[in-house]
Gaussian input, Z-matrix of N, CA and C with variables (Angstrom, degrees):
# hf/3-21g

backbone

0 1
 N
 C     1     B1
 C     2     B2     1     A1
 N     3     B3     2     A2     1     D1
 C     4     B4     3     A3     2     D2
 C     5     B5     4     A4     3     D3
 N     6     B6     5     A5     4     D4
 C     7     B7     6     A6     5     D5
 C     8     B8     7     A7     6     D6
 N     9     B9     8     A8     7     D7
 C    10    B10     9     A9     8     D8
 C    11    B11    10    A10     9     D9
 N    12    B12    11    A11    10    D10
 C    13    B13    12    A12    11    D11
 C    14    B14    13    A13    12    D12
 N    15    B15    14    A14    13    D13
 C    16    B16    15    A15    14    D14
 C    17    B17    16    A16    15    D15
 N    18    B18    17    A17    16    D16
 C    19    B19    18    A18    17    D17
 C    20    B20    19    A19    18    D18
 N    21    B21    20    A20    19    D19
 C    22    B22    21    A21    20    D20
 C    23    B23    22    A22    21    D21
 N    24    B24    23    A23    22    D22
 C    25    B25    24    A24    23    D23
 C    26    B26    25    A25    24    D24
 N    27    B27    26    A26    25    D25
 C    28    B28    27    A27    26    D26
 C    29    B29    28    A28    27    D27
 N    30    B30    29    A29    28    D28
 C    31    B31    30    A30    29    D29
 C    32    B32    31    A31    30    D30
 N    33    B33    32    A32    31    D31
 C    34    B34    33    A33    32    D32
 C    35    B35    34    A34    33    D33
 N    36    B36    35    A35    34    D34
 C    37    B37    36    A36    35    D35
 C    38    B38    37    A37    36    D36
 N    39    B39    38    A38    37    D37
 C    40    B40    39    A39    38    D38
 C    41    B41    40    A40    39    D39
 N    42    B42    41    A41    40    D40
 C    43    B43    42    A42    41    D41
 C    44    B44    43    A43    42    D42
 N    45    B45    44    A44    43    D43
 C    46    B46    45    A45    44    D44
 C    47    B47    46    A46    45    D45
 N    48    B48    47    A47    46    D46
 C    49    B49    48    A48    47    D47
 C    50    B50    49    A49    48    D48
 N    51    B51    50    A50    49    D49
 C    52    B52    51    A51    50    D50
 C    53    B53    52    A52    51    D51
 N    54    B54    53    A53    52    D52
 C    55    B55    54    A54    53    D53
 C    56    B56    55    A55    54    D54
 N    57    B57    56    A56    55    D55
 C    58    B58    57    A57    56    D56
 C    59    B59    58    A58    57    D57
 N    60    B60    59    A59    58    D58
 C    61    B61    60    A60    59    D59
 C    62    B62    61    A61    60    D60
 N    63    B63    62    A62    61    D61
 C    64    B64    63    A63    62    D62
 C    65    B65    64    A64    63    D63
 N    66    B66    65    A65    64    D64
 C    67    B67    66    A66    65    D65
 C    68    B68    67    A67    66    D66
 N    69    B69    68    A68    67    D67
 C    70    B70    69    A69    68    D68
 C    71    B71    70    A70    69    D69
 N    72    B72    71    A71    70    D70
 C    73    B73    72    A72    71    D71
 C    74    B74    73    A73    72    D72
 N    75    B75    74    A74    73    D73
 C    76    B76    75    A75    74    D74
 C    77    B77    76    A76    75    D75
 N    78    B78    77    A77    76    D76
 C    79    B79    78    A78    77    D77
 C    80    B80    79    A79    78    D78
 N    81    B81    80    A80    79    D79
 C    82    B82    81    A81    80    D80
 C    83    B83    82    A82    81    D81
 N    84    B84    83    A83    82    D82
 C    85    B85    84    A84    83    D83
 C    86    B86    85    A85    84    D84
 N    87    B87    86    A86    85    D85
 C    88    B88    87    A87    86    D86
 C    89    B89    88    A88    87    D87
 N    90    B90    89    A89    88    D88
 C    91    B91    90    A90    89    D89
 C    92    B92    91    A91    90    D90
 N    93    B93    92    A92    91    D91
 C    94    B94    93    A93    92    D92
 C    95    B95    94    A94    93    D93
 N    96    B96    95    A95    94    D94
 C    97    B97    96    A96    95    D95
 C    98    B98    97    A97    96    D96
 N    99    B99    98    A98    97    D97
 C   100   B100    99    A99    98    D98
 C   101   B101   100   A100    99    D99
 N   102   B102   101   A101   100   D100
 C   103   B103   102   A102   101   D101
 C   104   B104   103   A103   102   D102
 N   105   B105   104   A104   103   D103
 C   106   B106   105   A105   104   D104
 C   107   B107   106   A106   105   D105
 N   108   B108   107   A107   106   D106
 C   109   B109   108   A108   107   D107
 C   110   B110   109   A109   108   D108
 N   111   B111   110   A110   109   D109
 C   112   B112   111   A111   110   D110
 C   113   B113   112   A112   111   D111
 N   114   B114   113   A113   112   D112
 C   115   B115   114   A114   113   D113
 C   116   B116   115   A115   114   D114
 N   117   B117   116   A116   115   D115
 C   118   B118   117   A117   116   D116
 C   119   B119   118   A118   117   D117
 N   120   B120   119   A119   118   D118
 C   121   B121   120   A120   119   D119
 C   122   B122   121   A121   120   D120
 N   123   B123   122   A122   121   D121
 C   124   B124   123   A123   122   D122
 C   125   B125   124   A124   123   D123
 N   126   B126   125   A125   124   D124
 C   127   B127   126   A126   125   D125
 C   128   B128   127   A127   126   D126
 N   129   B129   128   A128   127   D127
 C   130   B130   129   A129   128   D128
 C   131   B131   130   A130   129   D129
 N   132   B132   131   A131   130   D130
 C   133   B133   132   A132   131   D131
 C   134   B134   133   A133   132   D132
 N   135   B135   134   A134   133   D133
 C   136   B136   135   A135   134   D134
 C   137   B137   136   A136   135   D135
 N   138   B138   137   A137   136   D136
 C   139   B139   138   A138   137   D137
 C   140   B140   139   A139   138   D138
 N   141   B141   140   A140   139   D139
 C   142   B142   141   A141   140   D140
 C   143   B143   142   A142   141   D141
 N   144   B144   143   A143   142   D142
 C   145   B145   144   A144   143   D143
 C   146   B146   145   A145   144   D144
 N   147   B147   146   A146   145   D145
 C   148   B148   147   A147   146   D146
 C   149   B149   148   A148   147   D147
 N   150   B150   149   A149   148   D148
 C   151   B151   150   A150   149   D149
 C   152   B152   151   A151   150   D150
 N   153   B153   152   A152   151   D151
 C   154   B154   153   A153   152   D152
 C   155   B155   154   A154   153   D153
 N   156   B156   155   A155   154   D154
 C   157   B157   156   A156   155   D155
 C   158   B158   157   A157   156   D156
 N   159   B159   158   A158   157   D157
 C   160   B160   159   A159   158   D158
 C   161   B161   160   A160   159   D159
 N   162   B162   161   A161   160   D160
 C   163   B163   162   A162   161   D161
 C   164   B164   163   A163   162   D162
 N   165   B165   164   A164   163   D163
 C   166   B166   165   A165   164   D164
 C   167   B167   166   A166   165   D165
 N   168   B168   167   A167   166   D166
 C   169   B169   168   A168   167   D167
 C   170   B170   169   A169   168   D168
 N   171   B171   170   A170   169   D169
 C   172   B172   171   A171   170   D170
 C   173   B173   172   A172   171   D171
 N   174   B174   173   A173   172   D172
 C   175   B175   174   A174   173   D173
 C   176   B176   175   A175   174   D174
 N   177   B177   176   A176   175   D175
 C   178   B178   177   A177   176   D176
 C   179   B179   178   A178   177   D177
 N   180   B180   179   A179   178   D178
 C   181   B181   180   A180   179   D179
 C   182   B182   181   A181   180   D180
 N   183   B183   182   A182   181   D181
 C   184   B184   183   A183   182   D182
 C   185   B185   184   A184   183   D183
 N   186   B186   185   A185   184   D184
 C   187   B187   186   A186   185   D185
 C   188   B188   187   A187   186   D186
 N   189   B189   188   A188   187   D187
 C   190   B190   189   A189   188   D188
 C   191   B191   190   A190   189   D189
 N   192   B192   191   A191   190   D190
 C   193   B193   192   A192   191   D191
 C   194   B194   193   A193   192   D192
 N   195   B195   194   A194   193   D193
 C   196   B196   195   A195   194   D194
 C   197   B197   196   A196   195   D195
 N   198   B198   197   A197   196   D196
 C   199   B199   198   A198   197   D197
 C   200   B200   199   A199   198   D198
 N   201   B201   200   A200   199   D199
 C   202   B202   201   A201   200   D200
 C   203   B203   202   A202   201   D201
 N   204   B204   203   A203   202   D202
 C   205   B205   204   A204   203   D203
 C   206   B206   205   A205   204   D204
 N   207   B207   206   A206   205   D205
 C   208   B208   207   A207   206   D206
 C   209   B209   208   A208   207   D207

   B1=1.4324
   B2=1.5162
   B3=1.3045
   B4=1.4611
   B5=1.5263
   B6=1.2929
   B7=1.4519
   B8=1.5203
   B9=1.3021
   B10=1.4634
   B11=1.5279
   B12=1.2966
   B13=1.4608
   B14=1.5235
   B15=1.2878
   B16=1.4494
   B17=1.5198
   B18=1.3046
   B19=1.4577
   B20=1.5146
   B21=1.2976
   B22=1.4570
   B23=1.5151
   B24=1.3104
   B25=1.4548
   B26=1.5183
   B27=1.2945
   B28=1.4573
   B29=1.5156
   B30=1.2920
   B31=1.4513
   B32=1.5199
   B33=1.3169
   B34=1.4584
   B35=1.5102
   B36=1.3026
   B37=1.4558
   B38=1.5193
   B39=1.3009
   B40=1.4585
   B41=1.5161
   B42=1.3052
   B43=1.4559
   B44=1.5241
   B45=1.3067
   B46=1.4593
   B47=1.5270
   B48=1.3222
   B49=1.4669
   B50=1.5247
   B51=1.2956
   B52=1.4617
   B53=1.5220
   B54=1.3074
   B55=1.4622
   B56=1.5254
   B57=1.3208
   B58=1.4682
   B59=1.5262
   B60=1.3493
   B61=1.4637
   B62=1.5244
   B63=1.3251
   B64=1.4667
   B65=1.5239
   B66=1.3182
   B67=1.4672
   B68=1.5265
   B69=1.3369
   B70=1.4642
   B71=1.5282
   B72=1.3221
   B73=1.4681
   B74=1.5255
   B75=1.3443
   B76=1.4621
   B77=1.5238
   B78=1.3088
   B79=1.4605
   B80=1.5121
   B81=1.3273
   B82=1.4573
   B83=1.5188
   B84=1.3245
   B85=1.4592
   B86=1.5128
   B87=1.3215
   B88=1.4631
   B89=1.5340
   B90=1.3191
   B91=1.4689
   B92=1.5284
   B93=1.3348
   B94=1.4633
   B95=1.5263
   B96=1.3283
   B97=1.4559
   B98=1.5248
   B99=1.3147
   B100=1.4701
   B101=1.5245
   B102=1.3337
   B103=1.4632
   B104=1.5304
   B105=1.3328
   B106=1.4620
   B107=1.5259
   B108=1.3236
   B109=1.4540
   B110=1.5267
   B111=1.3158
   B112=1.4651
   B113=1.5238
   B114=1.3203
   B115=1.4610
   B116=1.5345
   B117=1.3320
   B118=1.4599
   B119=1.5292
   B120=1.3274
   B121=1.4640
   B122=1.5187
   B123=1.3162
   B124=1.4748
   B125=1.5231
   B126=1.3371
   B127=1.4597
   B128=1.5289
   B129=1.3083
   B130=1.4624
   B131=1.5205
   B132=1.3113
   B133=1.4575
   B134=1.5242
   B135=1.3064
   B136=1.4610
   B137=1.5317
   B138=1.3232
   B139=1.4670
   B140=1.5325
   B141=1.3309
   B142=1.4673
   B143=1.5257
   B144=1.3184
   B145=1.4646
   B146=1.5294
   B147=1.3263
   B148=1.4705
   B149=1.5241
   B150=1.3180
   B151=1.4635
   B152=1.5321
   B153=1.3072
   B154=1.4686
   B155=1.5265
   B156=1.3283
   B157=1.4639
   B158=1.5247
   B159=1.3380
   B160=1.4624
   B161=1.5294
   B162=1.3165
   B163=1.4630
   B164=1.5254
   B165=1.3181
   B166=1.4725
   B167=1.5276
   B168=1.3247
   B169=1.4651
   B170=1.5284
   B171=1.3301
   B172=1.4606
   B173=1.5270
   B174=1.3138
   B175=1.4740
   B176=1.5252
   B177=1.3436
   B178=1.4696
   B179=1.5193
   B180=1.3165
   B181=1.4477
   B182=1.5254
   B183=1.3150
   B184=1.4622
   B185=1.5240
   B186=1.3203
   B187=1.4684
   B188=1.5243
   B189=1.3148
   B190=1.4562
   B191=1.5289
   B192=1.3147
   B193=1.4656
   B194=1.5297
   B195=1.3098
   B196=1.4648
   B197=1.5201
   B198=1.3156
   B199=1.4534
   B200=1.5234
   B201=1.3023
   B202=1.4523
   B203=1.5261
   B204=1.3043
   B205=1.4635
   B206=1.5140
   B207=1.3150
   B208=1.4691
   B209=1.5016
   A1=109.21
   A2=117.23
   A3=122.70
   A4=110.57
   A5=116.09
   A6=120.38
   A7=114.41
   A8=117.44
   A9=120.57
   A10=108.07
   A11=116.38
   A12=120.92
   A13=109.16
   A14=114.90
   A15=120.98
   A16=107.15
   A17=115.99
   A18=119.95
   A19=109.91
   A20=116.39
   A21=123.12
   A22=106.09
   A23=116.00
   A24=120.39
   A25=110.45
   A26=114.90
   A27=121.51
   A28=106.71
   A29=115.93
   A30=120.27
   A31=108.09
   A32=114.99
   A33=120.76
   A34=108.08
   A35=115.91
   A36=121.40
   A37=107.87
   A38=114.99
   A39=120.71
   A40=107.77
   A41=116.26
   A42=121.82
   A43=106.36
   A44=114.70
   A45=119.01
   A46=108.28
   A47=116.53
   A48=119.61
   A49=111.20
   A50=115.23
   A51=121.17
   A52=107.63
   A53=115.41
   A54=121.45
   A55=108.36
   A56=115.68
   A57=120.21
   A58=112.19
   A59=116.52
   A60=118.68
   A61=112.04
   A62=116.72
   A63=120.37
   A64=110.71
   A65=115.41
   A66=120.06
   A67=109.84
   A68=116.84
   A69=121.06
   A70=111.38
   A71=116.98
   A72=120.76
   A73=113.18
   A74=117.43
   A75=120.03
   A76=114.49
   A77=118.16
   A78=120.84
   A79=109.61
   A80=115.54
   A81=120.23
   A82=109.82
   A83=115.81
   A84=119.61
   A85=112.54
   A86=114.16
   A87=121.69
   A88=111.48
   A89=116.73
   A90=119.24
   A91=112.60
   A92=116.91
   A93=120.42
   A94=112.84
   A95=116.67
   A96=121.78
   A97=112.23
   A98=117.20
   A99=120.69
   A100=111.76
   A101=117.13
   A102=120.52
   A103=111.33
   A104=115.95
   A105=120.37
   A106=110.24
   A107=116.98
   A108=121.73
   A109=111.29
   A110=116.94
   A111=120.65
   A112=111.23
   A113=116.67
   A114=120.89
   A115=110.24
   A116=116.26
   A117=120.92
   A118=111.04
   A119=117.29
   A120=120.20
   A121=111.47
   A122=116.83
   A123=120.52
   A124=112.58
   A125=116.67
   A126=120.25
   A127=113.92
   A128=117.93
   A129=121.01
   A130=110.76
   A131=114.85
   A132=120.49
   A133=108.77
   A134=115.98
   A135=120.61
   A136=110.03
   A137=116.37
   A138=120.89
   A139=110.98
   A140=117.49
   A141=121.41
   A142=110.63
   A143=116.48
   A144=121.58
   A145=109.99
   A146=117.18
   A147=120.52
   A148=110.59
   A149=117.26
   A150=121.35
   A151=110.77
   A152=117.08
   A153=121.45
   A154=110.35
   A155=117.23
   A156=120.50
   A157=111.59
   A158=116.91
   A159=120.76
   A160=110.64
   A161=117.08
   A162=121.13
   A163=110.18
   A164=117.21
   A165=121.08
   A166=109.99
   A167=116.93
   A168=120.64
   A169=111.40
   A170=117.07
   A171=120.59
   A172=111.43
   A173=117.58
   A174=120.92
   A175=110.03
   A176=117.23
   A177=120.90
   A178=111.00
   A179=116.98
   A180=121.45
   A181=111.12
   A182=116.36
   A183=120.58
   A184=110.91
   A185=116.19
   A186=120.50
   A187=110.24
   A188=116.43
   A189=120.88
   A190=111.12
   A191=116.62
   A192=121.82
   A193=112.20
   A194=117.71
   A195=121.20
   A196=113.12
   A197=117.16
   A198=120.38
   A199=110.42
   A200=115.40
   A201=121.98
   A202=107.83
   A203=116.92
   A204=121.10
   A205=109.47
   A206=115.83
   A207=121.13
   A208=110.90
   D1=131.82
   D2=-177.15
   D3=-63.49
   D4=135.90
   D5=178.68
   D6=92.24
   D7=-10.57
   D8=178.76
   D9=-96.13
   D10=134.82
   D11=179.24
   D12=-123.10
   D13=140.71
   D14=175.03
   D15=-123.06
   D16=108.95
   D17=-178.74
   D18=-101.95
   D19=130.55
   D20=169.39
   D21=-110.70
   D22=103.30
   D23=-177.73
   D24=-90.40
   D25=136.77
   D26=173.48
   D27=-131.69
   D28=119.36
   D29=-179.39
   D30=-106.55
   D31=130.36
   D32=176.17
   D33=-115.64
   D34=137.02
   D35=177.48
   D36=-110.05
   D37=125.85
   D38=177.13
   D39=-110.05
   D40=123.07
   D41=175.37
   D42=-111.00
   D43=117.17
   D44=-178.68
   D45=-129.75
   D46=101.08
   D47=-177.41
   D48=-72.04
   D49=159.77
   D50=173.53
   D51=-116.82
   D52=120.48
   D53=177.57
   D54=-115.32
   D55=155.56
   D56=-179.53
   D57=-55.25
   D58=-39.90
   D59=-178.09
   D60=-62.41
   D61=-31.17
   D62=179.30
   D63=-66.42
   D64=-45.28
   D65=-179.38
   D66=-67.19
   D67=-42.08
   D68=-179.63
   D69=-63.69
   D70=-40.03
   D71=-175.71
   D72=-83.54
   D73=-35.79
   D74=-171.41
   D75=-120.04
   D76=-20.82
   D77=-173.44
   D78=101.78
   D79=-179.57
   D80=-175.59
   D81=-111.19
   D82=133.37
   D83=175.95
   D84=137.61
   D85=157.91
   D86=-177.79
   D87=-65.64
   D88=-23.00
   D89=-178.36
   D90=-64.98
   D91=-15.74
   D92=179.66
   D93=-97.15
   D94=3.84
   D95=-177.15
   D96=-52.99
   D97=-50.22
   D98=-177.89
   D99=-62.01
   D100=-45.64
   D101=-179.48
   D102=-62.16
   D103=-44.17
   D104=179.49
   D105=-64.46
   D106=-44.08
   D107=-179.23
   D108=-61.44
   D109=-46.14
   D110=178.92
   D111=-63.27
   D112=-42.96
   D113=178.94
   D114=-61.56
   D115=-46.41
   D116=-178.62
   D117=-62.46
   D118=-40.60
   D119=179.24
   D120=-64.62
   D121=-41.13
   D122=179.94
   D123=-68.63
   D124=-28.22
   D125=-172.24
   D126=-112.57
   D127=8.93
   D128=-178.87
   D129=-70.36
   D130=138.30
   D131=175.04
   D132=-89.51
   D133=169.35
   D134=176.98
   D135=-60.87
   D136=-38.02
   D137=178.31
   D138=-64.79
   D139=-39.38
   D140=177.09
   D141=-59.38
   D142=-45.49
   D143=-178.88
   D144=-64.04
   D145=-43.33
   D146=178.44
   D147=-61.23
   D148=-41.88
   D149=179.84
   D150=-63.77
   D151=-42.18
   D152=178.95
   D153=-63.98
   D154=-45.85
   D155=179.62
   D156=-63.12
   D157=-35.88
   D158=176.86
   D159=-64.92
   D160=-42.88
   D161=179.10
   D162=-63.92
   D163=-41.30
   D164=177.96
   D165=-59.27
   D166=-46.19
   D167=179.14
   D168=-61.58
   D169=-40.18
   D170=-179.77
   D171=-67.53
   D172=-39.95
   D173=178.29
   D174=-65.94
   D175=-45.31
   D176=177.87
   D177=-58.67
   D178=-44.11
   D179=179.87
   D180=-62.57
   D181=-44.10
   D182=179.40
   D183=-61.25
   D184=-46.72
   D185=-179.51
   D186=-62.91
   D187=-42.29
   D188=179.56
   D189=-61.25
   D190=-41.93
   D191=-178.96
   D192=-71.80
   D193=-25.09
   D194=-175.05
   D195=-114.24
   D196=18.87
   D197=-179.08
   D198=-74.48
   D199=154.83
   D200=179.01
   D201=-92.65
   D202=123.79
   D203=178.15
   D204=-75.95
   D205=140.82
   D206=178.32
   D207=-82.00

């Protein structure tokens, strides 16, 4: 029906920290995002992955607790 809209919203949150080693190795700016991301994935330790997954769980929990009910 004309004039009716059905929106399915999906919000994604990207958290991308900046560390000194990133700037030293790649430079500063969003244009290096892909290079930094690929490097980090290739060189991540098991502890790094656990820390990232923990942060993801904490962010999800926070959003869930503070969401606006429709």
